[in-house]
The first five atom37 places (N, CA, C, CB, O) and aatype in JSON, in Angstrom:
{
  "aatype": [12, 4, 14, 19, 6, 6, 9, 14, 0, 7, 7, 1, 11, 19, 19, 14, 0, 2, 15, 10, 3, 9, 10, 9, 13, 2, 16, 7, 11, 1, 17, 18, 0, 4, 0, 2, 6, 4, 14, 8, 10, 7, 6, 14, 10, 3, 16, 7, 6, 10, 5, 7, 8, 19, 19, 1, 4, 2, 0, 8, 7, 18, 11, 12, 3, 10, 15, 16, 7, 2, 4, 19, 16, 6, 0, 7, 10, 7, 19, 14, 9, 13, 14, 9, 6, 19, 1, 3, 7, 17, 19, 17, 19, 11, 9],
  "atom_mask": [
    [1, 1, 1, 1, 1],
    [1, 1, 1, 1, 1],
    [1, 1, 1, 1, 1],
    [1, 1, 1, 1, 1],
    [1, 1, 1, 1, 1],
    [1, 1, 1, 1, 1],
    [1, 1, 1, 1, 1],
    [1, 1, 1, 1, 1],
    [1, 1, 1, 1, 1],
    [1, 1, 1, 0, 1],
    [1, 1, 1, 0, 1],
    [1, 1, 1, 1, 1],
    [1, 1, 1, 1, 1],
    [1, 1, 1, 1, 1],
    [1, 1, 1, 1, 1],
    [1, 1, 1, 1, 1],
    [1, 1, 1, 1, 1],
    [1, 1, 1, 1, 1],
    [1, 1, 1, 1, 1],
    [1, 1, 1, 1, 1],
    [1, 1, 1, 1, 1],
    [1, 1, 1, 1, 1],
    [1, 1, 1, 1, 1],
    [1, 1, 1, 1, 1],
    [1, 1, 1, 1, 1],
    [1, 1, 1, 1, 1],
    [1, 1, 1, 1, 1],
    [1, 1, 1, 0, 1],
    [1, 1, 1, 1, 1],
    [1, 1, 1, 1, 1],
    [1, 1, 1, 1, 1],
    [1, 1, 1, 1, 1],
    [1, 1, 1, 1, 1],
    [1, 1, 1, 1, 1],
    [1, 1, 1, 1, 1],
    [1, 1, 1, 1, 1],
    [1, 1, 1, 1, 1],
    [1, 1, 1, 1, 1],
    [1, 1, 1, 1, 1],
    [1, 1, 1, 1, 1],
    [1, 1, 1, 1, 1],
    [1, 1, 1, 0, 1],
    [1, 1, 1, 1, 1],
    [1, 1, 1, 1, 1],
    [1, 1, 1, 1, 1],
    [1, 1, 1, 1, 1],
    [1, 1, 1, 1, 1],
    [1, 1, 1, 0, 1],
    [1, 1, 1, 1, 1],
    [1, 1, 1, 1, 1],
    [1, 1, 1, 1, 1],
    [1, 1, 1, 0, 1],
    [1, 1, 1, 1, 1],
    [1, 1, 1, 1, 1],
    [1, 1, 1, 1, 1],
    [1, 1, 1, 1, 1],
    [1, 1, 1, 1, 1],
    [1, 1, 1, 1, 1],
    [1, 1, 1, 1, 1],
    [1, 1, 1, 1, 1],
    [1, 1, 1, 0, 1],
    [1, 1, 1, 1, 1],
    [1, 1, 1, 1, 1],
    [1, 1, 1, 1, 1],
    [1, 1, 1, 1, 1],
    [1, 1, 1, 1, 1],
    [1, 1, 1, 1, 1],
    [1, 1, 1, 1, 1],
    [1, 1, 1, 0, 1],
    [1, 1, 1, 1, 1],
    [1, 1, 1, 1, 1],
    [1, 1, 1, 1, 1],
    [1, 1, 1, 1, 1],
    [1, 1, 1, 1, 1],
    [1, 1, 1, 1, 1],
    [1, 1, 1, 0, 1],
    [1, 1, 1, 1, 1],
    [1, 1, 1, 0, 1],
    [1, 1, 1, 1, 1],
    [1, 1, 1, 1, 1],
    [1, 1, 1, 1, 1],
    [1, 1, 1, 1, 1],
    [1, 1, 1, 1, 1],
    [1, 1, 1, 1, 1],
    [1, 1, 1, 1, 1],
    [1, 1, 1, 1, 1],
    [1, 1, 1, 1, 1],
    [1, 1, 1, 1, 1],
    [1, 1, 1, 0, 1],
    [1, 1, 1, 1, 1],
    [1, 1, 1, 1, 1],
    [1, 1, 1, 1, 1],
    [1, 1, 1, 1, 1],
    [1, 1, 1, 1, 1],
    [1, 1, 1, 1, 1]
  ],
  "atom_positions": [
    [[131.81, 161.81, 143.28], [130.51, 162.32, 142.9], [130.37, 162.35, 141.38], [130.3, 163.72, 143.48], [129.37, 161.89, 140.83]],
    [[131.42, 162.9, 140.7], [131.35, 162.93, 139.24], [132.73, 163.23, 138.66], [130.31, 163.99, 138.76], [133.6, 163.73, 139.36]],
    [[132.93, 162.91, 137.38], [134.19, 163.25, 136.73], [134.34, 164.77, 136.59], [134.29, 162.57, 135.35], [133.35, 165.47, 136.39]],
    [[135.56, 165.26, 136.69], [135.85, 166.69, 136.59], [135.32, 167.28, 135.28], [137.35, 166.93, 136.69], [134.8, 168.4, 135.27]],
    [[135.44, 166.54, 134.19], [135.04, 167.09, 132.89], [133.54, 167.36, 132.78], [135.47, 166.15, 131.79], [133.11, 168.03, 131.84]],
    [[132.76, 166.85, 133.7], [131.31, 167.12, 133.68], [130.98, 168.52, 134.19], [130.58, 166.09, 134.51], [129.86, 169.0, 134.02]],
    [[131.97, 169.19, 134.83], [131.74, 170.53, 135.35], [132.88, 171.44, 134.9], [131.62, 170.52, 136.91], [133.84, 171.63, 135.64]],
    [[132.8, 171.99, 133.69], [133.88, 172.86, 133.21], [133.93, 174.17, 134.0], [133.69, 173.16, 131.71], [133.01, 174.48, 134.76]],
    [[135.0, 174.93, 133.83], [135.15, 176.22, 134.49], [133.92, 177.08, 134.2], [136.45, 176.95, 134.02], [133.51, 177.22, 133.04]],
    [[133.35, 177.64, 135.24], [132.13, 178.44, 135.12], [130.86, 177.6, 135.18], [0.0, 0.0, 0.0], [129.76, 178.14, 135.12]],
    [[131.02, 176.29, 135.32], [129.87, 175.39, 135.31], [129.4, 174.99, 136.69], [0.0, 0.0, 0.0], [130.0, 175.35, 137.71]],
    [[128.33, 174.25, 136.69], [127.73, 173.74, 137.91], [126.98, 172.45, 137.6], [126.78, 174.78, 138.56], [126.63, 172.19, 136.45]],
    [[126.75, 171.67, 138.63], [126.04, 170.4, 138.46], [125.37, 170.03, 139.77], [127.01, 169.27, 138.0], [125.93, 170.22, 140.85]],
    [[124.15, 169.5, 139.65], [123.44, 168.98, 140.81], [123.63, 167.47, 140.84], [121.91, 169.36, 140.77], [123.38, 166.78, 139.85]],
    [[124.08, 166.97, 141.98], [124.34, 165.54, 142.14], [123.53, 165.04, 143.34], [125.87, 165.24, 142.32], [123.71, 165.54, 144.45]],
    [[122.64, 164.06, 143.13], [121.9, 163.52, 144.27], [122.82, 162.68, 145.16], [120.72, 162.67, 143.79], [123.64, 161.9, 144.67]],
    [[122.66, 162.85, 146.47], [123.46, 162.08, 147.44], [122.61, 161.86, 148.67], [124.79, 162.82, 147.8], [122.22, 162.8, 149.36]],
    [[122.31, 160.6, 148.94], [121.42, 160.26, 150.06], [120.09, 160.99, 149.86], [122.07, 160.63, 151.44], [119.47, 160.83, 148.81]],
    [[119.66, 161.76, 150.81], [118.39, 162.48, 150.68], [118.6, 163.93, 150.27], [117.62, 162.42, 151.99], [117.66, 164.73, 150.31]],
    [[119.82, 164.28, 149.88], [120.15, 165.66, 149.5], [120.46, 165.76, 148.01], [121.34, 166.17, 150.31], [120.89, 164.8, 147.38]],
    [[120.23, 166.95, 147.47], [120.78, 167.3, 146.17], [121.95, 168.23, 146.45], [119.7, 167.98, 145.22], [121.77, 169.3, 147.03]],
    [[123.15, 167.82, 146.04], [124.36, 168.62, 146.25], [124.62, 169.43, 144.99], [125.59, 167.71, 146.6], [124.64, 168.88, 143.89]],
    [[124.82, 170.73, 145.16], [125.12, 171.62, 144.05], [126.62, 171.9, 144.07], [124.3, 172.96, 144.15], [127.17, 172.4, 145.05]],
    [[127.28, 171.55, 142.96], [128.73, 171.73, 142.84], [129.0, 172.83, 141.83], [129.43, 170.4, 142.42], [128.46, 172.82, 140.72]],
    [[129.85, 173.79, 142.21], [130.26, 174.89, 141.34], [131.75, 174.78, 141.05], [129.93, 176.25, 141.99], [132.54, 174.45, 141.94]],
    [[132.13, 175.06, 139.81], [133.53, 175.22, 139.43], [133.68, 176.64, 138.9], [133.98, 174.14, 138.35], [133.24, 176.93, 137.79]],
    [[134.28, 177.52, 139.68], [134.42, 178.91, 139.25], [135.59, 179.11, 138.29], [134.6, 179.82, 140.46], [135.76, 180.18, 137.72]],
    [[136.39, 178.06, 138.12], [137.6, 178.19, 137.34], [138.81, 178.4, 138.23], [0.0, 0.0, 0.0], [139.94, 178.09, 137.85]],
    [[138.57, 178.94, 139.41], [139.63, 179.15, 140.4], [139.42, 178.26, 141.63], [139.69, 180.62, 140.82], [140.38, 177.77, 142.22]],
    [[138.15, 178.06, 141.99], [137.82, 177.25, 143.18], [136.6, 176.4, 142.9], [137.58, 178.15, 144.41], [135.81, 176.68, 141.99]],
    [[136.46, 175.37, 143.71], [135.3, 174.49, 143.68], [134.51, 174.7, 144.96], [135.71, 172.99, 143.51], [135.09, 174.89, 146.03]],
    [[133.18, 174.66, 144.86], [132.31, 174.79, 146.02], [131.22, 173.73, 145.94], [131.69, 176.21, 146.1], [130.81, 173.32, 144.85]],
    [[130.75, 173.29, 147.1], [129.63, 172.35, 147.17], [128.69, 172.79, 148.29], [130.13, 170.88, 147.39], [129.13, 173.07, 149.4]],
    [[127.41, 172.83, 147.97], [126.4, 173.21, 148.96], [125.12, 172.43, 148.71], [126.13, 174.74, 148.91], [124.97, 171.78, 147.67]],
    [[124.21, 172.5, 149.66], [122.89, 171.93, 149.44], [122.18, 172.78, 148.38], [122.05, 171.87, 150.78], [122.29, 174.01, 148.39]],
    [[121.47, 172.13, 147.48], [120.78, 172.85, 146.41], [119.4, 173.31, 146.89], [120.64, 171.95, 145.15], [118.38, 172.99, 146.28]],
    [[119.4, 174.06, 147.97], [118.14, 174.52, 148.54], [118.35, 175.83, 149.29], [117.54, 173.45, 149.47], [119.12, 175.89, 150.25]],
    [[117.65, 176.86, 148.85], [117.72, 178.15, 149.54], [117.05, 178.01, 150.91], [117.03, 179.27, 148.7], [115.97, 177.43, 151.0]],
    [[117.68, 178.52, 151.96], [117.1, 178.38, 153.3], [115.86, 179.24, 153.52], [118.14, 178.73, 154.33], [115.16, 179.07, 154.51]],
    [[115.59, 180.16, 152.61], [114.43, 181.04, 152.77], [113.13, 180.27, 152.59], [114.5, 182.2, 151.77], [112.32, 180.19, 153.51]],
    [[112.92, 179.7, 151.4], [111.68, 178.96, 151.13], [111.92, 177.62, 150.46], [110.76, 179.79, 150.28], [110.99, 176.99, 149.95]],
    [[113.18, 177.17, 150.44], [113.48, 175.86, 149.89], [113.6, 175.78, 148.38], [0.0, 0.0, 0.0], [113.64, 174.69, 147.82]],
    [[113.67, 176.91, 147.72], [113.81, 176.92, 146.26], [115.21, 176.42, 145.87], [113.58, 178.35, 145.69], [116.16, 176.6, 146.63]],
    [[115.34, 175.79, 144.71], [116.67, 175.32, 144.28], [117.59, 176.49, 143.94], [116.53, 174.39, 143.07], [117.14, 177.52, 143.44]],
    [[118.87, 176.31, 144.22], [119.87, 177.35, 143.95], [120.58, 177.16, 142.62], [120.89, 177.39, 145.06], [121.3, 178.05, 142.17]],
    [[120.4, 176.01, 141.97], [121.19, 175.69, 140.78], [120.93, 176.61, 139.6], [120.94, 174.28, 140.37], [121.76, 176.66, 138.69]],
    [[119.82, 177.32, 139.56], [119.56, 178.24, 138.45], [119.95, 179.67, 138.8], [118.09, 178.19, 138.07], [119.79, 180.58, 137.98]],
    [[120.47, 179.87, 140.01], [120.83, 181.21, 140.45], [122.11, 181.73, 139.83], [0.0, 0.0, 0.0], [122.97, 180.97, 139.39]],
    [[122.21, 183.04, 139.8], [123.39, 183.71, 139.26], [124.55, 183.6, 140.26], [123.09, 185.21, 138.95], [124.37, 183.81, 141.45]],
    [[125.72, 183.26, 139.75], [126.92, 183.15, 140.57], [127.81, 184.35, 140.3], [127.68, 181.83, 140.3], [128.18, 184.61, 139.15]],
    [[128.16, 185.09, 141.36], [129.08, 186.22, 141.26], [130.21, 185.96, 142.25], [128.37, 187.59, 141.55], [130.05, 186.12, 143.46]],
    [[131.37, 185.57, 141.71], [132.49, 185.22, 142.57], [132.16, 183.97, 143.36], [0.0, 0.0, 0.0], [132.02, 182.89, 142.79]],
    [[132.03, 184.11, 144.68], [131.68, 182.97, 145.54], [130.31, 183.15, 146.18], [132.75, 182.79, 146.62], [130.02, 182.55, 147.22]],
    [[129.47, 183.96, 145.57], [128.12, 184.21, 146.08], [127.1, 183.81, 145.02], [127.93, 185.7, 146.48], [127.17, 184.26, 143.87]],
    [[126.14, 182.96, 145.41], [125.07, 182.55, 144.5], [123.78, 183.23, 144.95], [124.91, 180.98, 144.48], [123.48, 183.3, 146.14]],
    [[123.04, 183.73, 143.97], [121.78, 184.43, 144.24], [120.61, 183.52, 143.89], [121.69, 185.77, 143.45], [120.55, 183.01, 142.77]],
    [[119.71, 183.31, 144.82], [118.51, 182.52, 144.57], [117.59, 183.3, 143.63], [117.78, 182.17, 145.91], [117.29, 184.46, 143.88]],
    [[117.15, 182.65, 142.57], [116.28, 183.32, 141.6], [114.89, 183.63, 142.15], [116.14, 182.46, 140.37], [114.23, 184.55, 141.66]],
    [[114.45, 182.9, 143.15], [113.08, 183.08, 143.64], [112.86, 184.44, 144.31], [112.74, 181.97, 144.61], [111.94, 185.16, 143.95]],
    [[113.71, 184.78, 145.28], [113.5, 186.02, 146.02], [114.76, 186.86, 146.2], [112.93, 185.7, 147.37], [114.76, 187.85, 146.93]],
    [[115.85, 186.47, 145.54], [117.06, 187.28, 145.55], [117.99, 187.08, 146.73], [0.0, 0.0, 0.0], [118.95, 187.83, 146.89]],
    [[117.72, 186.08, 147.56], [118.62, 185.83, 148.69], [119.98, 185.39, 148.17], [118.02, 184.76, 149.65], [120.07, 184.59, 147.23]],
    [[121.05, 185.9, 148.79], [122.41, 185.61, 148.34], [123.14, 184.78, 149.4], [123.19, 186.91, 148.06], [123.13, 185.11, 150.58]],
    [[123.76, 183.69, 148.94], [124.49, 182.77, 149.81], [125.98, 182.82, 149.52], [123.96, 181.34, 149.66], [126.39, 182.7, 148.37]],
    [[126.78, 183.01, 150.55], [128.23, 182.99, 150.43], [128.68, 181.53, 150.45], [128.92, 183.82, 151.58], [128.55, 180.86, 151.47]],
    [[129.2, 181.05, 149.34], [129.58, 179.64, 149.23], [130.83, 179.28, 150.02], [129.79, 179.29, 147.78], [131.09, 178.1, 150.24]],
    [[131.59, 180.27, 150.46], [132.77, 179.96, 151.27], [132.41, 179.75, 152.74], [133.8, 181.09, 151.14], [133.15, 179.08, 153.46]],
    [[131.29, 180.32, 153.18], [130.89, 180.19, 154.59], [129.53, 179.52, 154.77], [130.86, 181.55, 155.24], [129.26, 178.94, 155.82]],
    [[128.69, 179.59, 153.76], [127.32, 179.1, 153.87], [126.34, 180.14, 154.38], [0.0, 0.0, 0.0], [125.13, 179.92, 154.37]],
    [[126.86, 181.28, 154.83], [126.0, 182.32, 155.39], [125.22, 183.06, 154.31], [126.82, 183.31, 156.19], [125.71, 183.27, 153.2]],
    [[124.0, 183.44, 154.65], [123.19, 184.29, 153.78], [123.67, 185.72, 153.99], [121.65, 184.14, 154.08], [123.69, 186.21, 155.11]],
    [[124.06, 186.39, 152.91], [124.54, 187.77, 153.03], [123.39, 188.76, 152.92], [125.59, 188.06, 151.96], [123.57, 189.95, 153.13]],
    [[122.2, 188.27, 152.59], [121.02, 189.12, 152.46], [120.26, 189.22, 153.77], [120.12, 188.58, 151.37], [119.72, 190.29, 154.09]],
    [[120.2, 188.13, 154.52], [119.47, 188.13, 155.79], [120.23, 187.31, 156.82], [118.03, 187.56, 155.59], [120.44, 186.11, 156.66]],
    [[120.65, 187.99, 157.88], [121.4, 187.32, 158.95], [120.56, 186.19, 159.56], [121.81, 188.33, 160.04], [119.34, 186.29, 159.66]],
    [[121.25, 185.14, 159.95], [120.59, 184.03, 160.6], [120.2, 182.9, 159.67], [0.0, 0.0, 0.0], [119.86, 181.81, 160.13]],
    [[120.24, 183.14, 158.37], [119.96, 182.09, 157.4], [121.28, 181.57, 156.85], [119.04, 182.6, 156.25], [122.29, 182.28, 156.86]],
    [[121.28, 180.36, 156.37], [122.49, 179.8, 155.77], [122.19, 178.52, 155.04], [0.0, 0.0, 0.0], [121.15, 177.89, 155.25]],
    [[123.1, 178.14, 154.19], [122.99, 176.92, 153.41], [124.13, 175.99, 153.82], [123.03, 177.23, 151.86], [125.25, 176.45, 154.02]],
    [[123.87, 174.68, 153.95], [124.95, 173.76, 154.29], [126.04, 173.73, 153.2], [124.39, 172.35, 154.5], [125.75, 173.62, 152.01]],
    [[127.28, 173.84, 153.65], [128.44, 173.79, 152.76], [129.19, 172.48, 153.05], [129.38, 175.04, 152.97], [129.29, 172.06, 154.2]],
    [[129.7, 171.86, 152.0], [130.38, 170.57, 152.15], [131.82, 170.67, 151.66], [129.63, 169.47, 151.38], [132.09, 171.33, 150.66]],
    [[132.75, 170.0, 152.36], [134.14, 169.96, 151.89], [134.19, 169.29, 150.52], [135.04, 169.19, 152.91], [133.51, 168.3, 150.26]],
    [[135.02, 169.85, 149.65], [135.12, 169.35, 148.28], [136.58, 169.19, 147.91], [134.4, 170.3, 147.28], [137.43, 169.96, 148.34]],
    [[136.86, 168.17, 147.12], [138.24, 167.89, 146.7], [138.21, 167.37, 145.26], [138.92, 166.84, 147.65], [137.34, 166.59, 144.88]],
    [[139.16, 167.83, 144.47], [139.34, 167.31, 143.12], [140.59, 166.45, 143.14], [139.45, 168.47, 142.04], [141.68, 166.91, 143.46]],
    [[140.39, 165.16, 142.8], [141.5, 164.21, 142.89], [141.34, 163.14, 141.81], [141.56, 163.56, 144.29], [140.26, 162.58, 141.63]],
    [[142.42, 162.87, 141.11], [142.46, 161.8, 140.11], [141.34, 161.93, 139.07], [142.35, 160.45, 140.79], [140.77, 160.93, 138.64]],
    [[141.05, 163.17, 138.68], [140.04, 163.39, 137.64], [138.6, 163.32, 138.12], [0.0, 0.0, 0.0], [137.68, 163.32, 137.31]],
    [[138.41, 163.26, 139.43], [137.06, 163.17, 139.99], [136.83, 164.29, 141.0], [136.84, 161.81, 140.65], [137.77, 164.76, 141.65]],
    [[135.58, 164.7, 141.13], [135.16, 165.65, 142.15], [134.56, 164.85, 143.3], [134.12, 166.7, 141.58], [133.63, 164.07, 143.11]],
    [[135.12, 165.05, 144.5], [134.67, 164.33, 145.69], [134.1, 165.33, 146.69], [135.84, 163.52, 146.33], [134.71, 166.36, 146.97]],
    [[132.94, 165.02, 147.23], [132.3, 165.87, 148.23], [132.06, 165.03, 149.47], [130.95, 166.48, 147.7], [131.52, 163.92, 149.4]],
    [[132.47, 165.56, 150.62], [132.25, 164.85, 151.89], [130.94, 165.34, 152.51], [133.45, 165.07, 152.87], [130.79, 166.52, 152.83]],
    [[130.0, 164.4, 152.66], [128.71, 164.78, 153.25], [128.46, 164.01, 154.54], [127.55, 164.52, 152.26], [127.43, 164.19, 155.18]]
  ]
}
């Protein structure tokens, strides 16, 4: 998807893939990849605040757990999560 150096610790990047925008987070300890779309109203998540492994949508405050994809604010909502691997200086996401 992209070279590791494009997403430093604490950083994030949106990468288009097929018909999706994939949002990649590097927390410094773990990497996460999800669809860049809040399940509530479809707002992008890339500008949201990240606290640990939870990203908050700026539009209405919905919080998504990046380890499970579940919305912690409202049961029944969720964001697609994708397997991610860092290998040979590259970030790879399986979609």
